C-alpha positions in Angstrom: 33.9 -1.9 -24.4 31.9 -3.2 -27.3 33.5 -5.7 -29.7 31.1 -5.5 -32.6 31.6 -2.7 -35.1 28.0 -1.5 -35.1 27.9 -1.4 -31.3 31.1 0.8 -31.3 29.4 3.1 -33.8 26.3 3.3 -31.6 28.4 4.3 -28.6 30.0 7.1 -30.6 26.6 8.3 -32.0 25.1 8.2 -28.5 27.9 10.3 -27.1 27.5 12.9 -29.9 23.8 13.1 -29.4 24.2 13.4 -25.6 26.7 16.2 -26.0 24.3 18.0 -28.4 21.4 17.6 -26.0 23.6 18.9 -23.1 24.5 22.0 -25.1 20.9 22.7 -25.9 19.8 22.3 -22.3 22.6 24.5 -21.1 21.5 27.2 -23.6 17.9 27.0 -22.3 19.0 27.3 -18.7 21.2 30.4 -19.6 18.3 32.0 -21.4 15.9 31.4 -18.4 18.6 32.8 -16.0 18.8 36.0 -18.1 15.0 36.5 -17.9 15.1 35.9 -14.1 18.0 38.4 -13.8 16.0 41.0 -15.7 13.0 40.4 -13.5 15.1 40.7 -10.3 16.6 44.0 -11.6 13.0 45.1 -12.2 13.8 46.0 -15.9 10.6 45.3 -17.8 11.9 46.2 -21.3 15.0 44.0 -20.8 12.8 41.2 -19.4 10.5 41.3 -22.4 13.5 41.2 -24.8 15.1 38.3 -22.9 11.8 36.5 -22.8 11.5 36.6 -26.6 15.0 35.1 -26.9 14.3 32.5 -24.2 11.0 31.5 -25.9 12.8 31.0 -29.2 15.6 28.9 -27.6 13.1 26.7 -25.7 11.0 26.2 -28.9 14.1 25.1 -30.8 15.0 22.7 -28.1 11.5 21.2 -28.2 11.6 20.9 -32.0 14.9 19.0 -31.8 13.4 16.6 -29.3 15.6 17.7 -26.4 12.5 18.7 -24.4 8.9 17.3 -24.7 6.5 19.8 -26.2 4.5 20.1 -22.9 7.7 20.7 -20.9 8.7 23.5 -23.3 5.2 24.9 -23.1 5.3 24.9 -19.3 8.6 26.6 -19.2 7.5 29.3 -21.6 4.2 29.8 -19.7 6.0 30.2 -16.4 8.4 32.8 -17.8 5.5 34.7 -19.4 3.7 34.7 -16.1 6.7 36.0 -14.2 7.3 38.8 -16.7 3.7 39.8 -16.7 3.6 40.0 -12.9 6.2 42.7 -12.9 4.9 46.0 -11.8 
């Protein structure tokens, strides 16, 4: 455990930021799972609706710095491709 006051504060701030990042990543994973579930159910309208929500969630995560912009772009691109491949 840190002895210096500023070091103690940094530990608390780091824990808070890590928790916030974890929540954001979890939200992204949930959104992606919903899109995948809609694709598996072969429901194109639901898949498109969930894709819109997932895209928004991923973009927000990238703007907050949780994901790198290229990572976010790749995730969105793969989801778009999967939805567009549906018959």
